[in-house]
C-alpha positions as CSV (number, residue, x, y, z in Angstrom):
1,M,-155.4,-100.4,140.8
2,R,-152.7,-101.8,138.3
3,A,-153.2,-102.4,134.4
4,R,-152.6,-105.2,132.6
5,S,-152.5,-105.8,128.7
6,L,-155.3,-107.6,127.1
7,F,-156.7,-108.4,123.6
8,A,-160.7,-108.5,123.8
9,G,-163.8,-107.8,122.2
10,P,-167.9,-106.6,122.0
11,L,-171.3,-107.8,120.5
12,A,-174.8,-107.3,119.3
13,A,-177.5,-104.6,119.8
14,A,-180.8,-103.9,122.2
15,L,-181.6,-102.4,125.5
16,V,-184.1,-101.6,128.3
17,L,-186.1,-99.2,130.5
18,G,-184.2,-97.4,133.2
19,A,-184.5,-100.2,136.0
20,G,-185.1,-103.1,133.6
21,F,-182.9,-105.6,131.6
22,A,-181.0,-105.1,128.3
23,A,-182.6,-108.0,126.6
24,A,-180.2,-109.2,123.8
25,P,-181.3,-109.0,120.1
26,A,-181.9,-111.9,117.7
27,F,-178.8,-112.4,115.3
28,A,-179.1,-111.6,111.8
29,E,-176.7,-111.0,109.2
30,S,-176.3,-107.3,108.4
31,A,-173.9,-104.7,107.1
32,A,-171.5,-103.2,110.0
33,P,-172.6,-99.8,110.8
34,K,-169.6,-97.0,110.4
35,V,-167.3,-96.9,113.4
36,R,-167.9,-92.8,113.0
37,D,-171.6,-93.5,113.7
38,I,-170.8,-95.5,116.7
39,A,-168.8,-92.8,117.8
40,V,-171.7,-90.6,117.6
41,T,-174.1,-92.8,119.3
42,Y,-171.5,-93.1,122.1
43,A,-171.0,-89.2,122.5
44,N,-175.0,-89.0,122.2
45,I,-175.5,-91.3,125.1
46,A,-172.6,-89.9,127.3
47,E,-174.4,-86.6,126.7
48,A,-177.8,-87.9,127.7
49,M,-176.5,-89.8,130.7
50,Y,-174.7,-86.9,132.0
51,G,-177.7,-84.4,131.6
52,D,-179.8,-87.1,133.4
53,S,-177.0,-87.1,136.2
54,L,-177.3,-83.1,136.0
55,S,-181.1,-82.9,136.3
56,T,-181.3,-85.6,139.1
57,A,-178.4,-83.5,140.7
58,K,-180.7,-80.1,140.5
59,A,-183.6,-82.3,142.0
60,L,-181.1,-83.2,145.2
61,Q,-180.2,-79.6,145.6
62,A,-183.6,-78.5,145.6
63,A,-184.3,-81.3,148.3
64,V,-181.3,-80.1,150.3
65,D,-182.4,-76.3,150.2
66,A,-185.8,-77.6,151.5
67,L,-184.0,-79.5,154.2
68,I,-181.8,-76.6,155.3
69,A,-184.6,-74.4,155.3
70,E,-187.1,-76.5,157.2
71,P,-185.0,-79.4,159.3
72,T,-187.8,-82.1,159.2
73,D,-187.9,-86.0,159.2
74,A,-189.8,-85.6,156.1
75,N,-187.6,-83.1,154.3
76,L,-184.5,-85.3,155.3
77,D,-186.2,-88.5,154.0
78,K,-186.8,-86.3,150.5
79,A,-183.4,-85.3,150.3
80,K,-182.2,-89.1,150.8
81,A,-184.4,-90.3,148.2
82,A,-183.5,-87.4,145.9
83,W,-179.7,-88.6,146.7
84,K,-180.5,-92.0,145.7
85,A,-182.5,-91.3,142.6
86,A,-179.5,-88.9,141.2
87,R,-177.3,-92.3,141.6
88,V,-179.3,-94.0,139.0
89,P,-178.1,-92.1,135.8
90,Y,-174.6,-91.2,137.2
91,Q,-173.7,-94.8,137.9
92,Q,-174.7,-95.8,134.5
93,T,-171.8,-93.3,133.1
94,E,-168.9,-94.9,135.0
95,G,-168.5,-97.0,131.5
96,F,-167.1,-94.0,130.1
97,R,-164.1,-93.8,132.6
98,F,-160.9,-95.3,132.0
99,G,-161.0,-95.1,128.1
100,N,-161.3,-91.2,128.3
101,A,-158.9,-89.4,129.9
102,I,-161.2,-86.2,130.3
103,V,-163.5,-88.3,132.5
104,D,-160.7,-90.0,134.6
105,E,-159.2,-86.9,135.6
106,W,-162.9,-85.6,136.5
107,E,-164.5,-88.3,138.2
108,G,-162.6,-88.2,141.3
109,R,-164.3,-84.8,141.8
110,V,-167.8,-86.3,142.0
111,N,-167.4,-90.1,143.1
112,A,-164.3,-90.6,145.2
113,W,-164.4,-93.4,147.7
114,P,-163.8,-94.6,150.6
115,L,-163.6,-91.4,152.7
116,D,-162.2,-90.5,155.8
117,E,-165.2,-88.9,157.2
118,G,-163.5,-87.4,160.2
119,L,-162.3,-84.9,157.9
120,I,-165.8,-83.7,157.5
121,D,-167.8,-83.8,160.7
122,Y,-167.9,-85.6,163.7
123,V,-167.6,-89.5,164.4
124,D,-168.1,-91.9,166.8
125,K,-165.4,-92.9,169.1
126,S,-165.1,-96.3,167.5
127,Y,-163.6,-94.5,164.3
128,G,-160.6,-93.6,166.5
129,D,-158.8,-90.1,166.8
130,S,-155.7,-90.6,164.5
131,S,-154.4,-92.3,161.4
132,D,-150.7,-92.9,160.4
133,E,-151.6,-92.4,156.7
134,N,-154.1,-89.4,157.4
135,P,-153.0,-86.3,159.3
136,L,-156.7,-84.7,158.4
137,Y,-158.3,-88.0,159.9
138,T,-160.3,-86.2,162.5
139,A,-160.3,-82.5,161.1
140,N,-163.7,-82.0,161.3
141,V,-164.0,-79.1,159.0
142,I,-167.3,-78.3,160.2
143,A,-166.4,-77.9,163.9
144,N,-163.1,-76.1,163.1
145,T,-162.2,-72.5,161.7
146,K,-159.1,-73.3,160.8
147,I,-157.6,-76.5,159.1
148,R,-154.0,-77.1,159.2
149,V,-152.4,-78.8,156.1
150,G,-149.0,-79.9,156.4
151,K,-147.0,-76.3,156.7
152,K,-150.3,-74.2,155.5
153,T,-153.2,-73.0,157.6
154,I,-156.4,-72.8,155.8
155,D,-158.9,-70.3,156.8
156,A,-162.3,-72.6,157.0
157,T,-164.4,-69.7,158.7
158,K,-166.8,-69.7,155.6
159,I,-167.7,-73.0,154.2
160,T,-167.6,-72.3,150.5
161,P,-167.3,-74.5,147.4
162,K,-164.3,-73.0,147.0
163,L,-163.1,-74.1,150.3
164,L,-164.2,-77.7,150.1
165,D,-162.6,-78.0,146.6
166,S,-159.4,-76.8,148.4
167,L,-159.6,-79.7,150.6
168,Q,-160.2,-82.4,148.4
169,E,-157.6,-85.0,148.7
170,A,-155.8,-82.2,151.0
171,G,-152.1,-83.3,151.8
172,G,-152.1,-85.8,148.8
173,V,-154.5,-88.2,150.7
174,E,-157.0,-89.9,148.5
175,S,-159.2,-90.8,151.2
176,N,-159.7,-87.0,152.1
177,V,-162.7,-86.9,150.0
178,A,-164.2,-83.3,151.1
179,I,-166.7,-83.2,147.8
180,G,-169.0,-85.5,145.6
181,Y,-171.5,-87.8,146.1
182,H,-170.3,-89.6,149.2
183,A,-169.5,-86.4,151.2
184,I,-173.2,-85.4,150.5
185,E,-174.4,-89.1,151.4
186,F,-172.3,-88.9,154.8
187,L,-173.9,-85.4,155.3
188,L,-177.6,-86.9,155.0
189,W,-177.0,-90.4,156.5
190,G,-174.4,-90.3,159.0
191,Q,-171.8,-93.2,159.8
192,D,-173.5,-96.7,159.4
193,L,-172.0,-98.1,162.7
194,N,-173.9,-101.7,162.1
195,G,-171.2,-103.5,160.7
196,T,-172.0,-106.3,158.7
197,G,-175.7,-106.0,160.6
198,P,-178.8,-104.7,159.3
199,G,-179.3,-100.7,159.3
200,A,-177.7,-97.9,157.4
201,G,-176.8,-94.5,159.0
202,K,-179.0,-92.6,161.2
203,R,-178.0,-89.1,161.3
204,P,-180.9,-87.2,163.3
205,V,-182.6,-84.3,161.1
206,T,-181.7,-82.2,164.2
207,D,-178.1,-82.0,163.1
208,Y,-179.4,-79.4,160.8
209,S,-181.8,-77.5,163.2
210,T,-180.7,-74.3,164.5
211,S,-183.3,-74.2,167.4
212,N,-182.5,-77.5,168.7
213,C,-179.2,-78.4,167.4
214,T,-177.3,-81.6,167.8
215,G,-174.0,-82.4,167.1
216,G,-173.1,-79.0,167.4
217,N,-172.3,-76.4,164.4
218,C,-175.7,-77.1,162.7
219,E,-175.4,-74.1,160.8
220,R,-171.7,-75.4,159.7
221,R,-173.1,-78.3,158.7
222,A,-176.0,-76.9,156.7
223,A,-173.6,-74.6,154.9
224,Y,-171.1,-77.9,154.2
225,L,-174.4,-79.9,152.6
226,K,-175.2,-76.9,150.5
227,A,-171.7,-76.1,149.0
228,A,-170.9,-79.8,148.4
229,T,-174.2,-80.0,146.5
230,D,-173.8,-76.7,144.6
231,L,-170.4,-77.9,143.8
232,L,-171.6,-81.1,142.4
233,V,-174.2,-79.5,140.3
234,A,-171.5,-77.2,138.9
235,D,-169.3,-80.1,138.3
236,L,-172.1,-82.4,136.4
237,E,-172.9,-79.2,134.5
238,D,-169.4,-79.2,133.1
239,M,-169.3,-82.6,132.1
240,A,-172.7,-82.3,130.3
241,K,-171.3,-79.7,128.1
242,W,-167.9,-81.6,127.5
243,W,-170.3,-84.2,125.8
244,G,-172.2,-81.5,124.0
245,P,-172.3,-80.7,120.4
246,K,-169.3,-78.6,120.9
247,G,-167.6,-80.3,123.8
248,K,-164.3,-81.4,124.2
249,A,-165.1,-85.2,125.6
250,R,-167.0,-85.5,122.1
251,A,-164.5,-83.6,120.0
252,N,-161.9,-86.2,121.2
253,V,-163.8,-89.1,120.5
254,L,-164.9,-88.2,117.0
255,K,-161.5,-87.1,116.0
256,Q,-159.9,-90.9,116.6
257,K,-159.3,-93.2,114.0
258,E,-161.7,-96.2,113.8
259,K,-159.6,-98.5,115.8
260,A,-158.7,-96.1,118.4
261,A,-162.5,-95.1,118.9
262,L,-163.4,-98.7,119.3
263,G,-160.6,-99.2,121.6
264,T,-161.8,-96.2,123.8
265,I,-165.2,-97.6,124.1
266,L,-164.1,-101.1,124.7
267,T,-161.2,-99.9,127.5
268,G,-164.1,-98.2,129.5
269,L,-166.4,-101.2,129.5
270,G,-163.6,-103.7,130.3
271,S,-162.2,-101.6,132.9
272,L,-165.3,-101.0,134.6
273,S,-166.5,-104.5,134.5
274,Y,-163.0,-106.1,135.6
275,G,-160.7,-104.2,137.7
276,E,-163.4,-101.5,139.3
277,L,-166.7,-103.2,139.6
278,A,-165.6,-107.1,140.1
279,G,-162.5,-106.2,141.7
280,E,-162.3,-103.2,143.8
281,R,-165.9,-102.6,144.5
282,M,-166.8,-106.3,145.0
283,K,-164.1,-108.9,145.5
284,L,-162.1,-106.8,147.9
285,G,-165.1,-106.3,150.3
286,L,-166.0,-110.0,149.8
287,I,-162.3,-111.1,151.0
288,L,-162.4,-108.8,153.9
289,H,-165.8,-109.1,154.8
290,D,-165.1,-105.4,155.4
291,P,-168.5,-102.8,155.1
292,E,-166.1,-100.1,154.8
293,E,-165.4,-101.8,151.5
294,E,-168.9,-100.8,150.4
295,H,-169.1,-98.3,147.6
296,D,-172.4,-96.4,149.2
297,C,-171.7,-97.4,152.7
298,F,-173.4,-94.9,154.5
299,S,-176.9,-95.4,152.7
300,D,-176.7,-99.0,152.2
301,N,-177.6,-98.1,148.5
302,T,-174.8,-100.5,147.2
303,F,-176.8,-102.9,145.6
304,N,-178.6,-100.5,143.4
305,S,-175.2,-98.6,142.4
306,H,-173.4,-102.0,141.3
307,Y,-176.4,-103.0,139.1
308,Y,-176.8,-99.6,137.3
309,D,-172.9,-99.9,136.8
310,E,-173.8,-103.0,134.8
311,L,-176.8,-101.8,133.1
312,G,-174.5,-98.9,131.9
313,I,-172.0,-101.3,130.4
314,A,-174.9,-102.9,128.4
315,S,-176.4,-99.6,127.5
316,I,-172.9,-98.3,126.1
317,Y,-172.1,-101.5,124.5
318,R,-175.4,-101.8,122.9
319,G,-175.9,-98.3,121.8
320,K,-179.3,-97.7,123.7
321,Y,-180.2,-95.9,126.9
322,A,-183.5,-95.2,128.3
323,R,-183.4,-91.8,130.0
324,V,-185.2,-90.8,132.9
325,D,-188.1,-89.0,131.3
326,G,-188.8,-92.4,129.5
327,S,-187.3,-91.2,126.2
328,V,-184.5,-93.3,124.5
329,V,-181.5,-92.7,123.0
330,E,-180.1,-94.9,120.6
331,G,-177.9,-95.6,117.3
332,A,-175.2,-97.5,115.6
333,S,-173.3,-99.9,118.3
334,V,-170.5,-101.7,118.9
335,A,-172.6,-104.6,119.3
336,A,-174.1,-104.3,116.0
337,Y,-170.7,-104.1,114.6
338,A,-169.2,-107.0,116.4
339,A,-172.3,-109.0,115.3
340,A,-171.6,-108.3,111.5
341,K,-167.6,-108.5,111.8
342,A,-167.2,-111.2,114.3
343,P,-170.4,-112.9,114.9
344,K,-169.2,-115.9,117.1
345,A,-167.2,-113.4,119.5
346,A,-170.4,-111.2,119.4
347,E,-172.9,-113.8,120.7
348,E,-170.7,-114.7,123.4
349,A,-170.4,-111.5,124.6
350,E,-174.3,-110.8,124.3
351,A,-174.9,-113.8,126.5
352,K,-172.0,-112.8,128.9
353,I,-173.7,-109.4,129.3
354,D,-177.1,-110.8,129.9
355,A,-175.9,-113.1,132.4
356,A,-173.8,-110.5,134.2
357,L,-177.2,-107.9,134.2
358,A,-179.1,-111.2,135.6
359,A,-176.3,-111.4,138.3
360,L,-176.3,-108.2,139.6
361,K,-180.5,-107.7,139.1
362,A,-180.4,-110.7,141.6
363,I,-178.2,-108.4,144.0
364,K,-180.4,-105.9,143.7
365,D,-183.6,-107.6,144.1
366,E,-182.2,-109.2,147.6
367,G,-181.3,-105.7,148.6
368,D,-184.7,-104.1,147.4
369,S,-186.7,-107.1,149.2
370,G,-185.4,-105.8,152.5
371,K,-184.1,-109.3,153.4
372,Q,-180.5,-108.0,153.4
373,A,-178.4,-104.8,152.2
374,Y,-175.1,-105.4,150.5
375,D,-173.0,-105.0,153.7
376,Q,-174.8,-107.9,155.2
377,M,-174.2,-110.1,151.8
378,I,-170.8,-109.7,152.3
379,G,-170.7,-110.2,155.8
380,E,-168.0,-113.2,157.5
381,G,-170.5,-116.5,157.7
382,N,-172.9,-115.5,155.4
383,A,-172.9,-118.1,152.9
384,E,-175.9,-117.5,151.0
385,G,-174.9,-113.7,150.7
386,N,-171.3,-114.3,149.8
387,A,-172.4,-116.6,147.3
388,L,-174.8,-114.0,145.7
389,V,-171.9,-111.6,145.3
390,Q,-169.4,-113.9,144.5
391,K,-171.8,-115.0,141.5
392,G,-172.0,-111.2,140.3
393,V,-167.9,-111.3,140.7
394,D,-167.7,-114.3,138.4
395,S,-170.4,-113.0,135.8
396,L,-168.3,-109.6,135.5
397,V,-165.0,-111.4,135.2
398,A,-167.1,-113.7,132.4
399,Q,-168.2,-110.7,130.6
400,T,-164.8,-109.0,130.5
401,R,-163.5,-112.1,129.1
402,A,-166.1,-112.1,126.5
403,I,-165.0,-108.6,125.7
404,E,-161.6,-109.7,125.2
405,G,-163.0,-112.3,122.8
406,V,-164.5,-109.2,120.7
407,V,-161.4,-106.9,120.8
408,A,-159.5,-110.0,119.7
409,A,-161.7,-110.7,116.8
410,L,-161.7,-107.1,115.6
411,K,-158.1,-107.2,115.9
412,L,-157.7,-104.4,118.5
413,K,-155.4,-103.6,121.4
414,I,-156.8,-102.4,124.8
415,K,-155.5,-101.9,128.3
416,V,-157.9,-103.0,130.9
417,E,-157.5,-102.2,134.5
418,G,-156.7,-105.1,137.1
419,S,-157.4,-105.5,140.5
420,D,-155.2,-107.4,143.3
421,S,-158.2,-108.7,144.6
422,L,-158.6,-110.7,141.3
423,D,-155.2,-111.1,140.0
424,D,-153.2,-111.8,143.1
425,P,-155.5,-111.9,146.4
426,S,-152.5,-112.7,148.3
427,K,-151.3,-109.0,148.3
428,V,-154.9,-107.9,149.6
429,G,-154.3,-106.2,152.9
430,E,-150.5,-106.0,152.7
């Protein structure tokens, strides 16, 4: 993705419960909150979101342990459900990316995508057996005890978190994703071979059975799943700690001057809204009609991931986050600050955030209904599905423009991530 310089802006406060809407508040004249207090709320919400991501990842870890101990369809289903539940709080944290270098440097460890799954395990023949861009395209760590990376041979006899860590982006290839949510997703679901037709991955539970093993190397597959899940928990423990009372991520935000702190918050929200979510995750797949561009492509959970990204944007902007246990973290917000300092721009931003929530919720509702999953929605010739996704893209672009309006009204300067799929679609596929 490429960055473009923008002037822009935020809005007024209110929010939701975990899976509900962030309703915009009525506007009323009031004193602007102190920027220091806004930064504290921002850090508190980050700590809570990453804390929830950690607790749900630990629940996933327990479900994975149970699956490995007793590979049954019921335990596989529980592990899949735990993975989906873990995505809910994590996706809401993505508004902390882009503006915070510490999050950007770490994020690829837990949520990198798309991935060349042949690095990890067996794949269908349709996947192919080589790639000009990736020498490790079919390295299959689970099946092989030695992995050649350039001139170096890595001993993979024992699959451990340390080994998987060393293979992340091996050879400098970004699609060599060995760890994180999507590696775990692939190990639970397997490849989705349905294209833009109905159905997710269908990995058999016997891929983890030592007595009735399918796919070969079942003990090593279990070891990989265990190591990847343990590493995810450890990585989330780090980030939750970094946003805690003495954490370096919190300290970095709180030591910033007022305009810089507001800029950090709005850079993250604008970049996620525009270049990342509207562009790379939605418009690109719609242009190509390619299910490989689907964010949660093995599980067909993408309609949820997109919605929770947007809910996170609203939560961070409005300074109010509903935790997985039902409690609420809230405080001074950019929304309230904008409402006091630039009410016209703030009102526009509130309206566009609500519209984006509604558009992404409509995609989620379509997926939840079972009528069609996200990969079907972006399929070629699916006019209804394409229109639903395009409305989501349009609403996110409009939301970004409204954030830009708040930035301009507050006399801030930020740089928001761009995307060729939005800025120069002719370059897509080059």
